[in-house]
N, C-alpha and C positions, 0 to 999 in steps of 0.2 A: 701435816697438822690435823691428824685424824681425830683428835679429841674434840674438835669443833665441827659438828655436822653442818651441812648446808642449811638445815632448818634453823639451827641456833644462830648461824651467821646472818641469815635473813632477819631473824628476830632482833639481833643487835643493830642491823642497818635501819630497820623500821623505827626502833627507839631513837637512834641517833637523829634521824630526820625529823621525828616529832619534836625532839628537844631543840633541834636547830631552828625550827619554825617558830618556836615560842621561847626565845632567850630571855633570861632574867639576870639581874645584876646584883652583886654584893650579897646582902642578907635578905633581899626581897625575892625569894625563890618559891613563892606559894604554889604556882602551877608545876614547877619542876619537882618539888617535894611531893606533891600530890601524885605525880606520875611514878616516882620511885616507890612510894607507899603502895600504890595500885599494883605494881609489879611484884613487890615482895609479898603482898597478901595473896596474889595469884599463885605464887610459888610456895605458899605455906611457910614462909620464913618470918619468924618473929622479929620485931624491931622496936626501937625506942626513939623518941625525939628529945630525950632529957639532957643531951650534951650541948645544947645551945640552939639559938634561933636558926630555923631553917636547916637544921642538921638531921640526918637520919642514920641510925646505926642498926644493922641487922646482924643476926648470928646464926651459924649452922653448927650445932653441937655446943654443949655447955658442960662437958666433963671436966671437973676441976683437976683430975689426975693427968689430963692431957695438956700439951702446950697449945698456945693460941697464936694463930697467924692473923694479923690485921692487914687488910687490903684497902687502900684509900683511893677514892675518885673525887675530884673537885667538880662542882656543878655550875659555877657562875659564868656568865657571859661578860661582854665588854660594852661600854657606852660608845659604840661605833655604828655608823650608818652602813648597812650591807650593800655591796655593789657586785654581787656574784651572778645575778639572774638565774639562780637555781630555782627549780620548781617548788622547792621546800625552803626558800629563803625566808628570812625573818619577816614576820607580819608586823613587827613593832618598829616605828621610826626610832633611829638612834640607838638600837640595841642589836648586837650580833654575837654569835659564837665564832669569834675570830682567833681562838687559841686552842680549839680542839677539846674543850671540856665536855661538849656534848658527846663526843666519841668516848671520852674517859668514863662518863656515867653509863652510857649504853654498854660499854665493855664490862663494867663491873656487874651490871645486871645479867649479862650473858654468862659471866663467870659464876655468879650466884646460882643461875639456873642449872648449869652443868654440875657444880659441886653439890647442890641439893639432890640432884638425880643420882649422884655417885657418893652420897654421904657414907654409905657402908664401907667405902674404900678409904675413907679419910682416917689418918692417925692423929689428927689434931682438931681443935676447934677453929672455926673461921669467924672473924669479925669483919663485917662489911661497913666501911666508913664512907658515907656520902657527905661531903663537906661543902659549906657555902664559902663565899668570899676569899678565894685564893688571890684574886686580882685586886681586891680593895686595900685601902690604907690600913684597915683593921683586919687582922688575920683570922680567918675562920678556923684554921688549924690550931692556932694558939688558944682560941676560945675553947675548942673541943678538948685540947690537952689539959687546959686549966680546969675543965669540968670533969676530968677523970677518964677520958675515953681510952687512955692507954693502960689503965689499971688492969692487971691480969694478962696483958699482952706480952708475948716473948719476942716476936719479930714483926716488922712492918714493911710492906712494899708499896710502891706507888709507880705510876707510869705517866708518860707524856708523849703526845704525838710529835713527829719530827719530819718536817718537809725538806730537810737536807739528807735524809736517810731513806734508802730505797724501800718501797712498800714490800712487806713480807719479811723484813729483817728487824732485829732489835739491836740496840747498842747499850752496853753496860760498862761502867767504869768503877772499879774498886777504889776506895780511898777518896781523896779530895775531888769533888765533882762540881759543885756550884757555889758561888760566892755568897758571903754575908752582905747585908745591905743596911745602910743608914740613910734615910731620907732627911735632908736638912732644910729648914726654913730659916733664912737670915733676914731679920726685920730691922732696918735702920730707921730711926725717928729723928727728924730735924725740926726746923722752924721755917715756915713759908715766908716769902718776901717777894716784892716786885723784882722782875728780872733786872731792872736797872739799879736796884738797891741790894744786890746779892750779899754784900757784906753785913747787912742787917739780919740776914737769915742764916739757917744752918742747912746745908745742901745734903739731903739724904741720898741723892743719886751719886754725888761725889764720894760719899763714904762707901757706898756699895761698890762702885767701880774700883776704888782702891783695894777694898777687901777682895774683890774678884781676882785681881792680879796677885796680891800677896798670898792668898790662900793656895792658889794653883802652884806657886813657886815653893811654898812651904811643904805641901804634900809630896811634891817631887823630891825635895830634899830629904824628907823623912823616909821615903820609900827606897831611895838609892836605885841601883840598877837591877836588883834581884827580887824585890817585893812587888808582886802583881797587885794592881789596884785600878779602879776607874773613879775619876772625879769629874762628873759631867754637870754643868749648869744648864738646866732645862728650862728655866723661866727667870726673867729679870724684868721687874715692873716697878715703875715709880713715876710720879707726877701725872698731871692731867692736861696742862696747857703749856703753850710755848713761852708765855710771858710771866711765869711765876716759878720761883725756886721750890722744888718739891720738898715737902716735909715728911715724906714716907717713901721707902723703897724696899722691896722684898725680892730676894733671889731664892730659888729652889734648886737644891743640889742633890744628885744621886751619888752616893759614895759606896763603892763595892770593893770587897777585900776578902782575904782568907785569914790573915793574921790579926786577931782581935787586940792584941797588945799594941801593935802598930796603929790600929784604928783609934784606940783610946788616947795614944800620944798625939795623934793628929787632931782629934777633937778638943783635947785640952789646949793645944797651941792655937787652934782655930778660934776658940772662945777668947783667949788672951789677945790675939791679934785684933779681933773685931772690937773688943772693949777698948783697946788702945787707940784704934782709929776713931771710935765714937768720942772718946775723951778729948782727943786732939782737936776735933771739930766742934766740940761743945754739944754733941748730940747724945743719943742713947741707942743701944742695940739689944735685941732679944734673940739670942740663938736658940732655936727649938729643934731638937733632934732626938731620935731613939733608934735602937736596933730593931728593924722590922723583920729581919730574917737572919738567922745564923747561917754559917756555911753548911752546905749539905755534904756530909762526909759519909760515903757509903761504907758499910761494914764489909771488910774484906772477906771474912768467912762466909757471910750470907751471899755476897756477890759470887763467890766461887761455887757455892752450892746451887745458886740459881743457874749459872752457866752450865754446870754439870747436868742439871735436871732437864735442860731444854735444848742443848746443842745438837742432839740427834734429830730433833724435829724442826727447830727454828734456826735459821742462819744468824749467828751472833758475831758482832764486831765490837771492838773496844771504843768507847766514846772518848771525847776529849774533855779536858778541864775547861769549864766555862766561867765567864764573869757575870752571867745572869744569876738571878736568885729565885728561890722557891720556898714557900712557907711549909712544905713538907719537912723542912728542917726541925720544926717544933715536935714532930713525932719522934725524931731521932734524938731529941734531948732526953727522952724517956727510955727508949729501947733501940737496939741495933736494927738496921734494916737497909734497904736498897731502893733507890729511885732510878728508873731507867727509861729509855726512849724506845718507841716503836715507830718504824718507818711508815710515812704516808706520802712519800714523794713519787711522782709518776710524770717524768718529762714528756712522754708521748701524749699525755692528756693535758700538758701545760700546768701540772699541779706542782709548782715549785715555790709559790709565794710564801714568804715568811709570816709568822703569826703577828697579830695586832694590825693587820692591813685589812681594808674593807673589801678586798677581793680574795680573801683567804679561802682556800679550798683544801680538802684532804682526799687522798685516795682511800676510800672506805675499806678496800680489801686489806689494808694494813691492820685493821682492827682484829682480823683473825689471828695474826701472829701474836698480838698482845694477849688475847684471850687464851691462846694455846700456852704461852709462856707462863702465865699466872696459874692456870689449871695444873700444868705439869709440876710446877714448884709446890703448889698446895698439896697435891697427891703424894709427894714424897716427904713433905715436912712432918717432923715429929717421929720419924721412923728410926 
């Protein structure tokens, strides 16, 4: 991994720890954005903030005759209380980089530093995308894409840390890689009544319970044995006291899939079932849902080019098809590209915790493989 000197590796680690200590959430990334701009200014890399709130986009080269490679890093943390006891643990209560986005941002700045130093060797333009709100309900990627961040881009790549993959390696999967996602809010409205006079009310909890069972059966029926999906009810809330019939009940469901035609059939039937239940009880229902992420489908040609560019320097394995989702998909709606993982697992140091846990750690040495992979691909892109 000779393209990443120890000096630049130390630079990346220092940035990652600074970011980790001051995590910010969603679109409220003022300190994080200030750090990114500070570093880009120091590297003499021009940048803009015009693609949306708390976004930064830098560029190396702007020759219209050359192809442009976009490289994306997400910057946001999670609303989680950190329990790692790291010397650079979060100074903020209830906020933590529990998914590796601090490493993603630090990595892209290290990549920027190397590519700026080696700009004369590039055969392409580089677009550096620093994105807010990957974790939030409102996608920072979609915002930036809607605002034109992919205009003029030919390919796009993104990364994610992975604590099931050995540090120092990367995992790439051509083709179908990560699932699409529909978050669903089902709100049933009834009529309150005394618990001893239930027949005079309309039981919102009863409607929701019936929908819970019927919807699970319906999705399984639509999927059959071969269609992969996830239908998980993560929240179910209704009522306030033991002696009154609830007039409101809401359930929150995460629906993951690859086949959008299947998903649309499911959602059509789900709305029909819920309305039928509400009508039978004399209540009302408000189904609220949208596609928050499309499936991540890695471009096969780009994936093979990436593997070819890095396999002599970085150990590469083939990743597996996942039912998790990623808003990197929005970039892929505009241009082909690849989203891949870099290993941050180190069992000897007990670094095996999965993301979104309050004791999440990464083996920082894994960042070097990520930086190496991106730099090697960038140096051969456009030739």
